[in-house]
ZALOMI-876665 format. One record per atom (N, C-alpha, C): residue in one letter; x negated, y, z. Coordinates in steps of 0.02 Angstrom, whole numbers, padded with zeros to 5 digits, always signed. Atoms other than C-alpha are relative to their C-alpha. Layout:
BEGIN
AXYZ;...
***
This chain:
BEGIN
X+00022+00073-00001;X-05041+05576+04860;X+00027-00054-00029;X-00023+00047+00047;X-05033+05421+04760;X-00025-00065+00018;X+00020+00084-00009;X-05035+05236+04779;X+00031-00051-00012;X-00053+00046+00023;X-04986+05066+04738;X-00012-00050+00057;X+00014+00034-00065;X-04957+04951+04879;X+00067-00075-00007;X-00033+00071-00019;X-04893+04756+04918;X+00064+00022+00021;X-00062-00021-00037;X-04700+04780+04944;X-00007-00045+00065;X+00008+00030-00063;X-04702+04653+05076;X-00031+00033+00073;X+00041-00041-00048;X-04848+04714+05171;X+00016+00065+00023;X-00017-00062-00011;X-04779+04888+05172;X+00071+00001+00033;X-00069+00022-00031;X-04606+04819+05220;X-00020-00016+00081;X+00022+00025-00070;X-04680+04735+05379;X-00035+00060+00048;X+00021-00058-00029;X-04788+04889+05418;X+00051+00058+00023;X-00058-00044-00019;X-04630+05002+05416;X+00048-00006+00064;X-00046+00031-00046;X-04521+04876+05512;X-00038+00024+00074;X+00059+00012-00075;X-04666+04885+05654;X+00012+00070+00028;X+00011-00072-00032;X-04694+05073+05677;X+00067+00034+00001;X-00072-00047-00015;X-04498+05128+05657;X+00025-00011+00063;X-00009+00015-00069;X-04489+05045+05835;X+00005+00073+00043;X+00027-00071-00039;X-04562+05217+05879;X+00051+00059-00032;X-00041-00051+00034;X-04433+05332+05785;X+00048+00018+00039;X-00042-00033-00039;X-04327+05457+05870;X+00067-00015-00024;X-00077+00008+00029;X-04136+05394+05850;X+00031+00064+00034;X-00044-00058-00054;X-04068+05551+05954;X-00043+00052+00010;X+00052-00066-00003;X-04159+05710+05919;X+00036+00054-00054;X-00003-00070+00040;X-04129+05885+05861;X-00069+00019-00049;X+00050-00026+00040;X-04300+05879+05781;X-00014-00023-00044;X+00006+00033+00060;X-04308+05815+05612;X-00063-00044-00013;X+00067+00037+00011;X-04478+05776+05613;X-00021-00065+00031;X-00002+00070-00050;X-04469+05638+05755;X+00044-00048-00026;X-00026+00050+00049;X-04357+05545+05638;X-00020-00014-00067;X+00048+00022+00080;X-04482+05526+05512;X-00061-00053+00016;X+00063+00039-00014;X-04632+05405+05494;X-00055+00045-00053;X+00049-00049+00038;X-04779+05495+05436;X-00064-00052-00034;X+00049+00044+00039;X-04897+05408+05303;X-00053+00044-00033;X+00065-00048+00012;X-05077+05470+05270;X-00036-00061-00033;X+00042+00021+00035;X-05176+05399+05134;X-00085+00021-00002;X+00093-00003+00012;X-05384+05406+05145;X-00015-00036-00057;X+00011+00012+00069;X-05487+05340+05011;X+00001-00090+00005;X-00002+00066-00008;X-05468+05156+05084;X+00069-00026+00048;X-00054+00025-00054;X-05314+05151+05202;X+00065+00041-00019;X-00078-00048-00016;X-05119+05197+05217;X+00006-00025+00062;X-00029+00011-00071;X-05083+05223+05392;X+00077+00030-00006;X-00067-00012-00006;X-04909+05224+05438;X-00009+00025+00084;X-00024-00018-00047;X-04854+05320+05601;X+00073+00020+00025;X-00048-00021-00016;X-04711+05347+05704;X-00005+00022+00083;X+00018-00015-00067;X-04691+05440+05875;X+00055+00039+00032;X-00078-00041-00038;X-04530+05497+05978;X-00020+00043+00068;X+00017-00025-00058;X-04638+05579+06109;X-00019-00034+00072;X+00019+00032-00075;X-04624+05445+06239;X-00028-00075-00027;X+00037+00064+00017;X-04671+05279+06138;X-00026+00039-00088;X+00023-00011+00080;X-04791+05306+05968;X-00028-00077-00023;X+00023+00061+00021;X-04834+05170+05859;X-00016+00013-00066;X+00038-00016+00044;X-04976+05163+05730;X-00018-00079-00036;X+00038+00055+00033;X-05019+05043+05598;X-00028+00015-00072;X+00028-00038+00076;X-05106+05032+05441;X-00019-00069-00053;X+00015+00054+00050;X-05154+04926+05269;X-00074+00022-00018;X+00076-00027+00023;X-05347+04925+05214;X+00010-00028-00078;X+00013+00045+00073;X-05390+04891+05016;X-00062-00053+00019;X+00027+00061+00018;X-05449+04725+04993;X-00022-00019-00066;X+00052+00014+00044;X-05602+04678+04890;X+00026-00068-00034;X-00023+00071+00041;X-05533+04499+04859;X+00050+00007-00042;X-00050+00012+00051;X-05380+04550+04790;X+00012+00089-00001;X+00000-00085+00025;X-05386+04738+04710;X+00069+00029+00011;X-00045-00026+00011;X-05203+04737+04692;X+00050+00013+00057;X-00020+00011-00071;X-05149+04717+04872;X+00016+00086+00008;X-00013-00068-00011;X-05179+04908+04892;X-00042+00066-00041;X+00036-00056+00048;X-05234+05055+04762;X+00024+00059+00014;X-00014-00069-00021;X-05263+05222+04817;X-00027+00038-00038;X+00030-00027+00049;X-05293+05339+04673;X-00006+00079+00014;X-00020-00078-00008;X-05241+05511+04766;X+00012+00002+00094;X-00008+00010-00078;X-05266+05518+04968;X+00050+00082+00002;X-00061-00035-00021;X-05133+05626+05063;X+00040-00009+00041;X-00041+00009-00053;X-05004+05638+05184;X+00065+00030-00019;X-00068-00025+00017;X-04814+05647+05194;X+00037-00015+00065;X-00047+00021-00057;X-04681+05630+05328;X+00066-00015-00049;X-00058+00009+00034;X-04524+05530+05249;X+00047-00032+00052;X-00050+00040-00040;X-04349+05483+05335;X+00006-00054+00017;X+00013+00070-00015;X-04376+05331+05419;X+00055-00036-00013;X-00069+00046+00019;X-04188+05254+05398;X-00005-00005-00090;X-00007+00034+00068;X-04188+05269+05220;X-00076-00014-00041;X+00051+00027+00041;X-04388+05248+05177;X+00012-00077+00016;X+00002+00063-00028;X-04345+05077+05271;X+00043-00030-00046;X-00033+00043+00025;X-04202+05038+05177;X-00007-00006-00085;X+00022-00026+00070;X-04266+05101+05007;X-00048-00065-00018;X+00058+00042+00014;X-04429+04985+05024;X+00040-00065+00000;X-00025+00065-00020;X-04307+04839+05097;X+00009-00035-00077;X-00028+00044+00069;X-04213+04821+04920;X-00035+00030-00069;X+00035-00002+00065;X-04345+04865+04792;X-00009-00063-00021;X-00002+00078+00049;X-04336+04739+04657;X-00058-00039-00003;X+00068+00035+00017;X-04532+04708+04636;X-00056-00023+00040;X+00042+00014-00059;X-04675+04647+04733;X-00035+00067+00014;X+00047-00054-00017;X-04776+04818+04699;X+00037+00062-00001;X-00038-00047-00012;X-04724+04980+04756;X-00040+00064-00021;X+00051-00062+00029;X-04800+05149+04677;X+00040+00055+00053;X-00027-00063-00028;X-04773+05311+04801;X-00038+00054-00029;X+00030-00052+00033;X-04819+05471+04722;X+00041+00062+00050;X-00049-00051-00011;X-04784+05649+04809;X-00019+00052-00024;X+00033-00062+00039;X-04792+05808+04734;X-00002+00062+00040;X+00010-00074-00048;X-04826+05991+04795;X+00069+00032+00040;X-00057-00012-00025;X-04640+06005+04841;X+00014-00050+00049;X-00006+00063-00049;X-04657+05863+04949;X+00072-00060+00004;X-00046+00046+00023;X-04534+05768+04843;X-00059-00066-00014;X+00023+00072+00002;X-04583+05579+04859;X+00029-00039-00049;X-00043+00053+00070;X-04555+05465+04705;X-00021-00056+00007;X+00021+00040-00023;X-04552+05295+04746;X+00027-00054-00060;X-00005+00036+00050;X-04562+05162+04605;X-00002-00077+00003;X+00027+00077-00006;X-04542+04969+04593;X+00050-00025-00051;X-00047+00031+00060;X-04484+04872+04441;X+00019+00059-00045;X-00021-00041+00025;X-04364+04975+04361;X+00065+00038+00037;X-00020-00040-00038;X-04316+05061+04495;X-00036+00062+00023;X+00039-00063-00021;X-04346+05248+04547;X+00044+00026+00045;X-00049-00030-00065;X-04300+05336+04720;X-00049+00080+00013;X+00036-00072-00033;X-04342+05523+04759;X+00030+00015+00065;X+00002-00036-00061;X-04365+05565+04930;X-00024+00059+00036;X+00035-00050-00033;X-04378+05731+05038;X-00022-00004+00050;X+00033+00002-00035;X-04520+05740+05127;X+00003+00057+00048;X+00027-00047-00039;X-04591+05842+05263;X-00066+00010+00003;X+00062-00007-00024;X-04747+05924+05291;X-00048-00029+00045;X+00019+00041-00054;X-04865+05803+05385;X-00025+00052+00055;X+00026-00035-00045;X-04942+05963+05467;X+00028+00002+00062;X-00040-00016-00055;X-04776+05977+05576;X+00009-00072+00041;X+00015+00086-00039;X-04807+05783+05647;X-00028+00014+00060;X+00020-00001-00077;X-04828+05783+05832;X-00071-00039-00010;X+00071+00047-00003;X-05021+05726+05870;X+00006-00038+00066;X-00009+00070-00036;X-05035+05555+05956;X-00045+00023+00062;X+00047-00050-00063;X-05122+05579+06147;X-00057-00029-00017;X+00080+00023-00013;X-05319+05562+06146;X-00008-00040+00053;X+00033+00039-00068;X-05411+05429+06246;X-00085-00008+00003;X+00072-00001+00012;X-05576+05487+06243;X-00044-00022+00060;X+00019+00043-00058;X-05618+05437+06419;X+00057-00027+00046;X-00057+00036-00029;X-05506+05304+06507;X-00033-00057+00038;X-00011+00056-00035;X-05476+05164+06622;X+00015-00059-00068;X-00018+00050+00060;X-05483+05001+06499;X-00003-00076+00017;X+00004+00098-00021;X-05459+04796+06511;X+00036-00026-00059;X-00018+00033+00032;X-05429+04680+06406;X+00059-00066+00043;X-00036+00060-00022;X-05283+04544+06417;X+00036-00048-00045;X-00009+00039+00069;X-05220+04401+06304;X+00069+00016-00015;X-00068-00007+00023;X-05049+04437+06208;X+00046-00036+00028;X-00043+00049-00033;X-04972+04290+06284;X+00029+00031+00058;X-00006-00008-00062;X-04997+04343+06450;X+00037+00074+00014;X-00041-00067+00005;X-04937+04518+06410;X+00060-00003-00003;X-00055-00013+00005;X-04789+04475+06342;X+00047-00032+00042;X-00030+00034-00063;X-04740+04354+06481;X+00007+00038+00064;X-00006-00050-00050;X-04770+04503+06596;X+00056+00048-00008;X-00041-00045+00008;X-04661+04622+06527;X+00078-00037-00016;X-00064+00017+00000;X-04514+04503+06474;X+00006-00051+00054;X-00036+00035-00053;X-04509+04413+06650;X+00021+00057+00052;X-00016-00050-00040;X-04475+04589+06727;X+00034+00047-00036;X-00025-00072+00013;X-04420+04725+06628;X+00066+00019-00019;X-00066+00005-00024;X-04240+04679+06627;X+00022+00021+00067;X-00040-00032-00083;X-04240+04726+06822;X-00012+00080-00009;X-00005-00082-00009;X-04270+04916+06771;X+00051+00026-00009;X-00066-00018-00004;X-04138+05033+06794;X+00002+00038-00060;X-00011-00048+00074;X-04058+05117+06653;X+00030+00067+00014;X-00009-00056-00007;X-03996+05256+06755;X-00074+00046+00016;X+00037-00057-00011;X-04085+05427+06760;X-00020+00034+00066;X-00021-00026-00056;X-04030+05466+06938;X-00089-00005+00024;X+00051+00001-00045;X-04205+05403+07003;X-00053-00030-00079;X+00042-00004+00056;X-04313+05408+06831;X-00072-00056+00017;X+00061+00036+00002;X-04470+05324+06905;X+00016-00081+00012;X-00018+00062+00013;X-04363+05162+06921;X+00027-00041-00060;X-00005+00028+00067;X-04344+05156+06725;X-00064-00027-00026;X+00052+00025+00028;X-04512+05107+06723;X-00049-00074+00037;X+00017+00055-00032;X-04618+04961+06761;X-00078+00005+00028;X+00060+00006-00032;X-04759+04949+06880;X-00047-00032+00010;X+00082+00052+00003;X-04936+04889+06833;X-00037+00007+00040;X+00052-00008-00038;X-05054+04865+06954;X-00051-00063-00014;X+00057+00048+00012;X-05226+04788+06927;X-00024-00003+00060;X+00030+00002-00066;X-05289+04745+07114;X-00020-00051+00023;X+00057+00054-00012;X-05432+04629+07170;X+00005-00038-00059;X+00006+00059+00038;X-05402+04473+07070;X+00076-00006-00049;X-00081+00028+00046;X-05215+04493+06990;X+00018+00069-00041;X-00045-00030+00042;X-05130+04584+06844;X+00062-00013+00032;X-00099+00006-00018;X-04939+04614+06911;X+00023+00058-00033;X-00045-00039+00007;X-04798+04680+06832;X+00070+00004+00039;X-00045-00015-00043;X-04660+04747+06940;X+00065+00035-00020;X-00060-00064-00002;X-04473+04829+06922;X+00047-00014+00039;X-00051-00005-00052;X-04329+04848+07022;X+00051+00056-00024;X-00038-00054-00005;X-04163+04960+07007;X+00037+00001+00056;X-00032-00001-00057;X-04121+04943+07184;X+00045-00044+00032;X-00039+00074-00009;X-04010+04791+07178;X-00026-00048-00008;X+00030+00058+00005;X-04133+04674+07120;X-00074+00034-00027;X+00078-00004+00019;X-04321+04646+07096;X-00023-00063-00044;X+00025+00046+00060;X-04420+04553+06963;X-00088+00021+00009;X+00075-00029-00004;X-04616+04539+06993;X-00036-00066-00035;X+00028+00052+00013;X-04741+04434+06905;X-00074+00022-00013;X+00067-00040+00003;X-04932+04424+06915;X-00042-00052-00033;X+00059+00051+00042;X-05093+04327+06821;X-00062+00011+00043;X+00063-00003-00014;X-05257+04292+06899;X-00048+00040-00049;X+00036-00052+00039;X-05388+04420+06831;X-00061+00010+00033;X+00076+00007+00002;X-05560+04390+06824;X-00046+00054-00041;X+00051-00048+00053;X-05626+04524+06695;X-00032+00050+00065;X+00016-00071-00044;X-05651+04671+06816;X-00003-00003+00061;X-00011-00007-00086;X-05682+04641+07011;X-00007+00083+00016;X+00015-00057-00027;X-05680+04783+07121;X+00025+00074-00051;X-00026-00048+00028;X-05570+04882+06997;X+00060+00014+00014;X-00078-00010-00033;X-05385+04961+07039;X+00024+00028-00031;X-00026-00040+00041;X-05267+05026+06924;X+00063+00003+00028;X-00067-00010-00023;X-05081+05087+06963;X+00017+00046-00041;X-00037-00055+00059;X-04965+05156+06825;X+00069-00032-00010;X-00064+00017-00003;X-04788+05162+06807;X+00019+00025-00082;X-00003-00009+00057;X-04746+05133+06619;X+00063+00002-00025;X-00065+00015+00017;X-04571+05163+06533;X+00015-00072-00030;X-00026+00073+00006;X-04470+04999+06531;X+00021-00011-00085;X-00029-00001+00060;X-04395+05054+06360;X-00044-00027-00054;X+00050-00002+00038;X-04560+05080+06277;X-00039-00073+00015;X+00016+00073-00013;X-04632+04904+06350;X+00054-00041-00027;X-00022+00041+00034;X-04483+04820+06282;X-00014-00008-00083;X+00032-00017+00069;X-04525+04879+06113;X-00065-00045-00014;X+00085+00035+00000;X-04703+04823+06130;X+00008-00077+00006;X+00005+00098-00011;X-04656+04641+06179;X+00019-00021-00056;X-00042+00043+00066;X-04555+04610+06016;X-00059-00005-00060;X+00044-00016+00054;X-04704+04665+05911;X-00087-00038+00035;X+00050+00046-00046;X-04844+04559+06031;X+00015-00063-00036;X+00016+00080+00051;X-04920+04404+05931;X+00009-00050+00079;X+00002+00052-00041;X-04878+04252+06030;X-00066-00051+00007;X+00062+00034-00001;X-05052+04200+06035;X-00049+00025+00062;X+00031-00024-00065;X-05203+04224+06163;X-00040+00051-00044;X+00045-00058+00019;X-05274+04370+06045;X-00006+00047+00055;X+00029-00046-00027;X-05345+04503+06138;X+00049+00071+00007;X-00034-00068+00024;X-05242+04657+06169;X-00034+00044+00068;X+00039-00030-00039;X-05351+04802+06242;X+00050+00066+00030;X-00025-00033-00034;X-05264+04925+06376;X-00037+00041+00019;X+00043-00063-00028;X-05316+05105+06406;X+00044+00032+00036;X-00036-00066-00042;X-05256+05233+06545;X-00040+00053-00005;X+00029-00050-00014;X-05277+05387+06550;X+00057+00040+00041;X-00040-00040-00045;X-05202+05549+06657;X+00078-00018-00004;X-00056-00008+00019;X-05044+05538+06571;X+00034-00048-00043;X-00032+00047+00063;X-05027+05400+06443;X-00034-00077-00014;X+00016+00067+00007;X-05048+05214+06405;X-00030-00006-00095;X+00014+00033+00076;X-05133+05135+06245;X-00011-00061+00013;X+00001+00078+00040;X-05106+04953+06169;X-00034+00002-00063;X+00039+00011+00062;X-05220+04895+06041;X-00022-00075-00010;X+00006+00066+00009;X-05207+04736+05967;X+00002-00018-00094;X+00013-00014+00048;X-05268+04701+05794;X-00003+00071-00040;X+00005-00063+00019;X-05243+04853+05686;X+00066+00050+00016;X-00057-00042-00023;X-05092+04904+05791;X-00020+00040+00062;X+00007-00041-00059;X-05092+05058+05916;X+00071+00026+00014;X-00059-00005-00020;X-04960+05056+06020;X-00012+00050+00069;X+00010-00064-00057;X-04943+05242+06142;X+00059+00003+00036;X-00059-00032-00025;X-04826+05270+06293;X-00041+00047+00046;X+00020-00039-00054;X-04811+05386+06404;X-00016-00018+00080;X+00003+00022-00061;X-04835+05367+06601;X+00062+00024+00034;X-00064-00026-00059;X-04688+05393+06724;X-00039+00033+00048;X+00015-00034-00047;X-04740+05527+06848;X+00054-00009+00069;X-00014+00016-00057;X-04709+05503+07031;X-00026-00071+00037;X+00014+00053-00042;X-04738+05375+07168;X+00058-00076-00020;X-00039+00059+00016;X-04671+05201+07131;X+00024-00042+00077;X-00012+00029-00080;X-04579+05121+07301;X-00043-00058+00008;X+00040+00040-00014;X-04676+04998+07388;X+00050-00070+00007;X-00045+00052+00010;X-04579+04844+07343;X-00016-00068+00027;X+00014+00054-00036;X-04680+04728+07439;X+00040-00011+00065;X-00051+00011-00060;X-04575+04762+07594;X+00066-00018-00009;X-00085+00025+00000;X-04405+04709+07521;X-00018-00087-00021;X+00011+00084-00007;X-04495+04530+07505;X+00002-00032+00067;X+00005+00035-00069;X-04440+04423+07657;X-00050-00053+00000;X+00044+00058-00016;X-04577+04324+07742;X-00001-00059+00016;X-00036+00062-00040;X-04471+04219+07837;X+00074-00006-00041;X-00070+00014+00018;X-04312+04128+07790;X+00033-00062+00019;X-00027+00064-00031;X-04186+04014+07846;X+00031-00052-00042;X-00014+00047+00051;X-04134+03917+07710;X-00046-00003-00071;X+00058+00006+00064;X-04254+03846+07558;X+00025-00066-00035;X-00042+00049+00053;X-04173+03763+07400;X-00071-00016-00052;X+00021+00039+00054;X-04250+03647+07271;X+00038-00026-00050;X-00068+00010+00060;X-04146+03646+07118;X-00027+00009-00075;X-00004+00002+00077;X-04147+03615+06923;X+00000+00075-00017;X-00007-00069+00014;X-04165+03780+06848;X+00054+00004-00065;X-00044+00008+00071;X-04068+03732+06673;X+00062-00019+00032;X-00057+00014-00025;X-03921+03655+06781;X+00018+00053+00044;X-00026-00069-00029;X-03908+03819+06886;X+00008+00038-00027;X-00013-00071+00055;X-03923+03931+06744;X+00065-00026-00038;X-00063+00037+00038;X-03779+03823+06656;X+00061+00014+00050;X-00046-00018-00059;X-03669+03833+06823;X+00027+00070+00005;X-00022-00085-00005;X-03686+04023+06835;X+00029+00021-00065;X-00042-00010+00070;X-03650+04044+06658;X+00068-00007-00009;X-00085+00026-00018;X-03485+03951+06670;X+00026+00042+00043;X-00034-00026-00040;X-03444+04044+06819;X+00027+00077-00005;X-00025-00072+00019;X-03459+04227+06749;X+00043-00015-00066;X-00039-00010+00056;X-03366+04176+06590;X+00059+00025+00007;X-00076-00030-00009;X-03188+04216+06675;X-00020+00077+00030;X-00002-00084-00033;X-03258+04388+06745;X-00005+00039-00043;X-00008-00075+00037;X-03238+04571+06687;X-00050+00023+00044;X+00042-00061-00034;X-03360+04704+06735;X+00018+00030+00053;X-00027-00022-00043;X-03244+04763+06853;X-00001-00024+00055;X+00002+00036-00055;X-03247+04636+06948;X-00062-00015+00034;X+00077+00002-00011;X-03440+04656+06980;X-00026-00075-00012;X+00024+00076+00024;X-03471+04476+06905;X-00016-00042+00064;X-00002+00055-00059;X-03433+04397+07076;X-00006-00050-00008;X-00004+00087+00002;X-03502+04218+07096;X-00026-00023+00060;X+00023+00030-00070;X-03488+04130+07266;X-00045-00065-00012;X+00048+00036+00002;X-03631+04007+07307;X+00009-00037+00076;X+00006+00021-00072;X-03593+03886+07452;X-00049-00075+00004;X+00031+00062-00005;X-03719+03753+07521;X+00013-00030+00064;X-00012+00028-00056;X-03680+03625+07626;X-00025-00080-00018;X+00055+00043+00012;X-03801+03483+07657;X-00036+00004-00051;X+00039+00001+00066;X-03868+03427+07488;X+00035+00023-00056;X-00030-00035+00055;X-03742+03508+07381;X+00010+00064+00002;X-00005-00062+00037;X-03711+03659+07297;X+00071+00019-00036;X-00054-00020+00032;X-03538+03736+07275;X-00004+00056-00040;X-00011-00069+00051;X-03513+03866+07129;X+00056+00034-00027;X-00071-00036+00035;X-03352+03980+07101;X-00009+00050-00008;X-00014-00078+00020;X-03290+04137+07027;X+00085-00022-00001;X-00075-00007-00016;X-03100+04185+07026;X+00001+00066-00030;X-00034-00057+00057;X-03010+04310+06898;X+00075+00005+00015;X-00062+00000-00019;X-02838+04367+06955;X+00041-00005-00072;X-00027-00022+00072;X-02800+04403+06766;X-00009-00075-00034;X+00043+00056+00067;X-02896+04242+06689;X+00006-00057+00034;X+00008+00059-00032;X-02906+04103+06818;X-00065+00000+00044;X+00057+00033-00042;X-03044+04013+06914;X-00051-00047-00028;X+00040+00068+00010;X-03177+03887+06896;X-00048-00002+00076;X+00035+00033-00057;X-03271+03777+07038;X-00035-00062-00036;X+00039+00049+00020;X-03417+03654+07010;X-00044-00007+00052;X+00044+00011-00057;X-03526+03562+07121;X-00076-00037-00055;X+00057+00022+00030;X-03730+03535+07091;X-00034-00035+00054;X+00044+00040-00051;X-03839+03424+07179;X-00066+00030+00007;X+00057-00035-00027;X-03981+03507+07266;X-00059-00064+00010;X+00059+00057-00015;X-04159+03416+07254;X-00015+00005+00068;X+00033+00000-00063;X-04224+03469+07409;X+00043+00055+00060;X-00025-00044-00043;X-04144+03574+07559;X-00035+00000+00077;X+00028-00005-00068;X-04240+03640+07722;X+00048+00052+00034;X-00014-00058-00034;X-04144+03746+07849;X+00063-00006+00006;X-00083-00036-00008;X-03947+03810+07871;X+00030-00020-00060;X-00034-00018+00069;X-03817+03797+07755;X+00023+00069+00008;X-00031-00065+00010;X-03738+03953+07690;X+00031+00005-00053;X-00069-00046+00051;X-03630+04045+07588;X-00027+00054-00033;X+00018-00080+00013;X-03669+04202+07478;X+00021+00014-00072;X-00021-00026+00066;X-03598+04304+07348;X-00038+00044-00024;X+00068-00024+00044;X-03694+04371+07204;X+00020+00032-00063;X-00010-00029+00056;X-03696+04462+07048;X-00012-00058-00051;X+00016+00032+00035;X-03688+04331+06914;X-00033+00013-00057;X+00055-00012+00040;X-03762+04416+06788;X-00069+00017+00019;X+00068-00014-00051;X-03910+04475+06887;X-00039-00069+00005;X+00043+00063-00007;X-03954+04288+06925;X-00004-00042-00067;X+00012+00044+00066;X-03923+04222+06752;X-00066+00047-00045;X+00068-00014+00029;X-04068+04363+06698;X-00044-00018+00016;X+00053+00046-00033;X-04181+04292+06829;X-00017-00050-00038;X+00012+00069+00009;X-04159+04107+06780;X-00010+00004-00084;X+00024-00001+00058;X-04174+04153+06594;X-00070+00019-00009;X+00054-00023+00017;X-04330+04227+06619;X-00068-00039+00036;X+00044+00040-00035;X-04413+04082+06726;X-00016-00061-00061;X+00023+00059+00048;X-04503+03943+06645;X-00004-00062+00034;X+00001+00067-00035;X-04514+03805+06773;X+00057-00049-00002;X-00037+00045+00026;X-04414+03661+06753;X+00039+00003+00072;X-00028-00026-00056;X-04355+03693+06944;X-00026+00057+00037;X+00032-00077-00046;X-04364+03848+07062;X+00042-00016+00065;X-00004+00010-00086;X-04354+03863+07248;X+00032+00070+00015;X-00031-00034-00024;X-04227+03973+07307;X+00002+00018+00076;X+00021-00018-00062;X-04250+04051+07484;X+00050+00059+00021;X-00043-00055-00030;X-04112+04138+07596;X+00003+00019+00068;X-00015-00009-00080;X-04073+04221+07762;X+00079+00031-00008;X-00066-00021-00011;X-03894+04220+07776;X+00049+00031-00084;X-00061-00030+00036;X-03732+04293+07685;X-00011+00064-00037;X+00000-00050+00015;X-03788+04465+07687;X-00062+00044+00005;X+00046-00022+00011;X-03954+04484+07659;X-00041-00024-00084;X+00036+00033+00057;X-04059+04471+07485;X-00034-00064+00002;X+00030+00064+00011;X-04120+04300+07417;X-00046+00016-00064;X+00060+00008+00045;X-04275+04256+07326;X+00013-00063-00052;X+00009+00035+00027;X-04290+04153+07174;X-00069-00014-00030;X+00083+00000+00011;X-04472+04076+07147;X-00011-00047-00064;X+00027+00049+00033;X-04538+03994+06999;X-00058-00055+00046;X+00039+00038-00038;X-04626+03824+07056;X-00056-00025-00049;X+00062+00006+00051;X-04786+03852+06963;X-00049+00068+00036;X+00049-00037-00016;X-04936+03937+07005;X-00002+00064-00021;X-00006-00061+00038;X-04929+04132+06994;X+00061+00016-00035;X-00056-00016+00040;X-04763+04127+06923;X+00048+00060+00020;X-00038-00061-00030;X-04622+04262+06930;X+00032-00040+00074;X-00043-00002-00053;X-04521+04310+07088;X+00066+00034-00008;X-00063-00038+00004;X-04354+04375+07077;X+00040+00000+00075;X-00054+00003-00078;X-04245+04451+07227;X+00053+00057-00024;X-00049-00025+00017;X-04076+04490+07212;X+00052+00002+00058;X-00038-00048-00043;X-03970+04600+07329;X+00080-00063+00000;X-00062+00030+00012;X-03792+04496+07371;X+00049+00049-00004;X-00067-00056+00017;X-03617+04577+07339;X+00033-00024+00057;X-00011+00023-00067;X-03554+04587+07517;X+00073+00035+00000;X-00064+00013-00013;X-03373+04545+07558;X+00033+00008+00067;X-00033-00013-00065;X-03241+04592+07683;X+00042-00079+00013;
***
């Protein structure tokens, strides 16, 4: 194989697909990037068997120097070194040529590298989607759905299903939900494209987190396809594959209280800053415990570390309905929740000191965050 390609375009291509390169694997082929040249296209693919990303560059008639392919072919190159080499090449043009022994010559300006490649036939095949459920959603909405929920997925493999995001298309809404057993995050958007169409699947949180990083912040349409074992996201020339998690996702709707004893309306930024200061002196071993006390229309926020010191401050509540209450919570969980909300004010609903509380965005179809208290004696 032999081609000459624009360096910056190739670099962006490799950076995007390298998100799916396996970082810890005994299979050398999974730590590489597959480069495939056809008569008019350069395709790059990475696949760690859970997440796969494929993108391409095409020959441009208006700019013949952008990509010139003189010999089609394919090779798997070590992702780490291939990326570093392309990033540090001196010229705008890169020549890539592979010989029969899988040695790949990379030339730019006066620099010349030789990388040992692997036979492309050993690279795993991406999942096929011949017949599958499919629908479209804007890239901006999809990013919002992921970012507003993915942080609440579990990092423990004790219950693998909780490491994923539950994606539901039901009636008129598309919703994403995550929980690790101590907190829950859910967000939904109205969805009018397909009536009487129901979809329920659990996608790996780590994979969707990488997807969110490369989704454009625009209204560009993303096509989502689902098969029995995998999902596929298509936007522009990019194809992102993820496997589905098997098992039944818990019925999280039962965790959200329908009644409450106390309801607060408060400025999100002020509350975020207060909690951020409260956890400043805390350490992980202390469970990031922050105490919140509501009396009349005032909120008291405090935390204490025997080794470091303590902090206490007052916040003004915009509106309050119901009983006074005090509750202790994990400050890190509340920070995660507040940072992923968008509205200027939020509603907090509580049912005493020993029950989970809810933080709601004050906008239509916004996020809902549910956080379990830290029980104290």
